[in-house]
C-alpha positions in Angstrom: 178.0 9.7 210.4 179.8 11.4 207.5 177.0 14.0 207.4 177.5 14.8 211.1 181.3 15.2 210.6 180.8 17.4 207.6 178.3 19.7 209.5 180.6 19.7 212.5 183.6 20.6 210.3 181.6 23.4 208.6 180.6 24.8 212.0 184.2 24.9 213.1 185.2 26.7 209.8 182.4 29.3 210.4 183.5 29.8 214.0 187.0 30.3 213.0 185.9 32.8 210.3 183.9 34.7 212.9 186.9 34.8 215.3 189.2 35.9 212.5 186.8 38.9 211.7 186.8 39.9 215.4 183.3 39.0 216.6 181.4 36.3 218.2 177.6 35.8 218.6 177.8 36.2 222.4 179.4 39.7 222.1 177.2 42.8 222.0 176.8 44.2 218.5 178.6 47.6 218.4 180.8 49.4 215.9 183.9 48.5 218.0 183.2 44.8 217.4 182.9 45.1 213.7 186.5 45.0 212.5 186.2 43.3 209.1 185.5 44.9 205.7 182.1 45.0 204.1 183.3 42.5 201.6 184.4 40.0 204.3 181.1 40.4 206.0 179.3 39.8 202.7 181.2 36.6 202.2 180.5 35.5 205.8 176.8 36.3 205.4 176.6 34.1 202.3 178.3 31.2 204.0 176.3 31.5 207.3 173.0 31.5 205.3 174.0 28.2 203.7 175.1 26.8 207.0 171.8 28.0 208.6 169.7 26.4 205.9 171.6 23.1 206.2 171.3 23.1 210.0 167.5 23.9 209.7 167.0 20.9 207.4 168.9 18.7 209.8 166.9 20.1 212.8 163.7 19.2 211.0 164.9 15.5 211.1 166.6 15.6 214.5 165.9 18.1 217.2 169.5 17.9 218.5 170.4 20.3 215.7 168.2 23.2 217.0 171.2 24.6 218.9 173.1 24.8 215.6 170.2 26.7 214.0 170.1 29.1 216.9 173.9 29.6 216.8 173.9 30.3 213.0 170.9 32.7 213.4 172.8 34.6 216.1 176.1 34.7 214.0 174.1 35.7 210.9 172.3 38.6 212.8 175.7 39.8 214.1 177.3 39.7 210.6 174.3 41.5 209.0 174.4 44.2 211.7 178.1 44.8 211.1 177.7 44.8 207.3 174.9 47.3 207.7 177.0 49.6 210.0 180.1 49.4 207.8 178.1 50.0 204.6 178.8 53.1 202.5 177.4 56.3 204.0 176.4 59.0 201.5 175.8 62.5 202.7 174.0 65.3 200.8 176.0 68.5 200.4 174.3 71.8 199.8 
């Protein structure tokens, strides 16, 4: 029971972080939706990767966690997309 509460609490923390950075997995990925800094997205990606791995391990034992795996995969894809779009752009001058 404590493991379930811990996972549930971690999921709430991740959802609040996503909301604080101005995006949700259900929203379309566009530059207008990416309002955080690259550093914030980097930290979020690290955290979502660990949540995703934990949810996958739980889903291997109990199929009820498959929805969590899908949620974290979607949130991770959105964060990675935003991090890529907000990354440093270098131009070549002649």
